[in-house]
C-alpha positions in Angstrom: -83.0 -33.4 -22.8 -79.7 -31.5 -23.2 -79.6 -27.7 -23.7 -78.4 -26.7 -27.1 -76.6 -23.5 -28.0 -73.2 -22.0 -28.5 -71.0 -21.1 -25.7 -67.7 -19.4 -26.1 -65.2 -17.9 -23.7 -64.1 -14.3 -24.2 -61.2 -15.0 -21.9 -58.9 -12.0 -21.5 -61.1 -9.7 -23.7 -64.0 -10.0 -21.3 -61.8 -9.5 -18.2 -60.2 -6.4 -19.8 -63.6 -5.0 -20.8 -64.8 -5.4 -17.2 -61.6 -3.7 -16.0 -62.1 -0.9 -18.5 -65.7 -0.4 -17.3 -64.4 -0.2 -13.8 -61.5 2.1 -14.7 -63.2 5.0 -16.5 -60.4 7.3 -15.3 -58.0 5.4 -17.6 -60.3 6.1 -20.6 -60.8 9.7 -19.6 -57.1 10.3 -19.3 -56.6 8.7 -22.8 -59.3 11.0 -24.2 -57.8 14.1 -22.6 -54.4 13.2 -24.1 -56.0 12.7 -27.5 -57.9 16.0 -27.1 -54.8 17.9 -26.3 -53.2 16.4 -29.5 -56.1 17.3 -31.7 -56.5 20.8 -30.1 -52.9 21.5 -31.0 -53.4 20.4 -34.6 -56.6 22.5 -34.8 -54.8 25.5 -33.4 -52.1 25.1 -36.0 -54.7 25.1 -38.8 -56.8 28.0 -37.5 -56.3 31.2 -39.5 -54.2 33.7 -37.6 -56.2 36.8 -38.3 -59.6 36.0 -36.8 -60.5 37.9 -33.6 -63.5 38.1 -31.4 -64.3 41.1 -29.2 -64.8 40.2 -25.6 -65.4 43.8 -24.5 -64.6 47.2 -25.8 -61.0 47.0 -24.6 -59.9 43.6 -25.6 -60.2 40.9 -28.2 -59.0 37.3 -28.5 -57.5 35.4 -31.4 -59.6 32.4 -32.5 -56.5 30.2 -32.5 -55.7 31.2 -28.9 -59.1 30.0 -27.8 -59.0 26.3 -28.9 -60.4 24.1 -26.1 -60.9 20.4 -25.4 -62.9 18.5 -22.8 -64.5 15.1 -22.1 -68.3 15.3 -21.6 -71.4 13.2 -21.3 -70.3 10.9 -18.5 -66.8 10.6 -20.0 -68.1 9.1 -23.2 -67.5 12.0 -25.6 -64.4 14.1 -26.5 -65.1 17.6 -27.7 -62.5 19.7 -29.4 -63.3 23.2 -30.6 -63.3 26.8 -29.5 -64.2 28.6 -26.3 -67.5 30.4 -25.8 -66.0 33.7 -26.6 -65.0 32.7 -30.1 -66.8 29.5 -31.3 -69.5 31.5 -33.2 -66.8 33.3 -35.2 -65.0 30.1 -36.3 -68.0 29.1 -38.4 -67.7 32.2 -40.7 -64.0 31.4 -41.5 -64.6 27.7 -41.8 -67.7 27.6 -43.9 -67.5 31.0 -45.5 -70.0 33.8 -46.0 -71.6 35.6 -49.0 -68.4 37.6 -49.4 -65.7 35.2 -48.1 -64.9 31.7 -49.2 -64.6 29.2 -46.4 -61.2 27.6 -45.7 -62.7 24.4 -44.1 -59.8 24.2 -41.7 -61.9 22.3 -39.1 -62.8 19.5 -41.6 -59.2 19.4 -42.9 -57.9 18.9 -39.3 -60.4 16.1 -38.6 -59.7 14.4 -41.9 -55.9 14.6 -41.4 -55.7 13.9 -37.7 -58.9 11.9 -36.8 -57.2 8.5 -37.1 -54.1 9.6 -35.1 -56.5 10.9 -32.4 -58.2 7.5 -32.2 -54.9 5.8 -32.1 -53.8 7.9 -29.1 -57.0 6.9 -27.3 -56.4 3.2 -28.1 -52.7 3.3 -27.1 -53.2 5.2 -23.9 -56.1 2.9 -22.9 -54.0 -0.2 -23.5 -51.2 1.4 -21.6 -53.5 2.2 -18.7 -54.9 -1.3 -18.7 -51.4 -2.8 -19.0 -52.2 -4.7 -22.2 
């Protein structure tokens, strides 16, 4: 009796997926380029006037503390603020009892999220020579 079932060849897709799995450095580089792009856009949207005191003598502008990194075994791109200022960003973004939030983080994601994904896709394709 013959076996029944469906068999199909993924061809180049399968080969490229295997290459991608073996070339995580390509994907990480793509994420870092996209992270840099999104961090620049977030920095541009961040209000100018927000400071966080680091010690008695100095403070840092929130917009000067935008950071990006790839985490969780190169599977997640994180864009936001450094440990000195991240807690302060929430007040300006969401608002407080006395201050209306400007929602600049959500605006940046809504406006630049697709462009960020496109950079990851384009850079991965370039790295895999597709």
